[in-house]
PLY file of the C-alpha trace (Angstrom):
ply
format ascii 1.0
element vertex 82
property float x
property float y
property float z
element edge 81
property int vertex1
property int vertex2
end_header
8.79 -3.48 19.43
7.11 -6.10 17.25
7.07 -6.16 13.24
4.06 -6.78 10.98
4.34 -7.25 7.65
2.41 -8.51 4.46
3.54 -8.61 0.59
1.94 -9.67 -2.77
2.63 -9.72 -5.70
0.59 -10.76 -9.00
-0.60 -9.74 -12.79
-3.61 -7.88 -13.08
-5.65 -5.87 -15.64
-5.67 -2.11 -16.25
-9.05 -1.55 -15.17
-8.31 -3.96 -11.89
-5.11 -2.26 -10.77
-6.95 0.93 -11.16
-9.68 -0.34 -8.64
-6.99 -1.73 -6.71
-5.67 2.12 -6.24
-8.96 3.90 -6.03
-9.51 1.39 -2.76
-6.11 2.75 -1.32
-7.24 6.09 -1.97
-10.23 5.25 0.23
-8.39 3.74 2.77
-6.27 6.15 3.23
-9.04 8.83 3.29
-11.04 6.75 6.14
-7.85 5.92 8.21
-7.40 2.16 7.40
-5.14 0.80 5.20
-6.15 -2.78 4.65
-3.37 -5.27 2.60
-3.64 -8.58 2.47
-0.80 -10.92 1.50
-0.15 -14.12 -0.50
-0.57 -15.83 2.02
-3.61 -14.62 3.24
-2.56 -12.69 6.13
-3.73 -8.87 6.20
-2.69 -5.99 8.03
-4.68 -3.07 8.78
-2.61 0.23 8.46
-3.87 3.36 10.68
-2.47 6.58 8.02
-1.41 9.45 9.82
-2.87 13.20 8.45
0.92 13.69 6.66
2.92 10.85 4.43
6.42 11.11 3.79
5.90 10.32 -0.40
8.51 9.04 -2.84
7.69 8.27 -6.64
10.17 6.96 -9.08
9.37 6.57 -12.78
11.31 4.40 -15.41
11.24 3.35 -18.90
13.98 0.95 -20.90
12.99 -0.52 -24.28
9.22 -1.69 -23.72
9.41 -1.94 -20.33
7.90 0.46 -18.10
8.26 1.01 -14.03
6.27 3.10 -11.61
7.25 2.84 -7.92
5.57 4.93 -5.27
6.02 4.42 -1.25
3.97 5.91 1.47
5.46 6.51 4.30
4.83 7.71 7.58
4.78 8.08 11.69
2.45 6.97 14.04
1.58 8.28 16.97
-0.33 5.26 18.59
-0.06 1.21 18.24
-0.83 0.28 14.41
-3.83 -1.12 13.75
-2.38 -5.24 13.14
-3.23 -8.03 11.75
-6.57 -8.29 9.90
0 1
1 2
2 3
3 4
4 5
5 6
6 7
7 8
8 9
9 10
10 11
11 12
12 13
13 14
14 15
15 16
16 17
17 18
18 19
19 20
20 21
21 22
22 23
23 24
24 25
25 26
26 27
27 28
28 29
29 30
30 31
31 32
32 33
33 34
34 35
35 36
36 37
37 38
38 39
39 40
40 41
41 42
42 43
43 44
44 45
45 46
46 47
47 48
48 49
49 50
50 51
51 52
52 53
53 54
54 55
55 56
56 57
57 58
58 59
59 60
60 61
61 62
62 63
63 64
64 65
65 66
66 67
67 68
68 69
69 70
70 71
71 72
72 73
73 74
74 75
75 76
76 77
77 78
78 79
79 80
80 81
């Protein structure tokens, strides 16, 4: 099985982060989660009805961190590159 992967990292103002999370939620609802990486490549993932969810929060001195991981299995092929 092939493995496609995209990733990105950037600094965004709080309002843009909220918009990005709302877009992610809409993609989960509609059945197509799209992500474009820093290199311009993109993937569209077809989420299943049930997710495995992991969340971690950390506060150390003046730095806060929130990590969220969503994982699911798919019965068919992923939608692949955009």
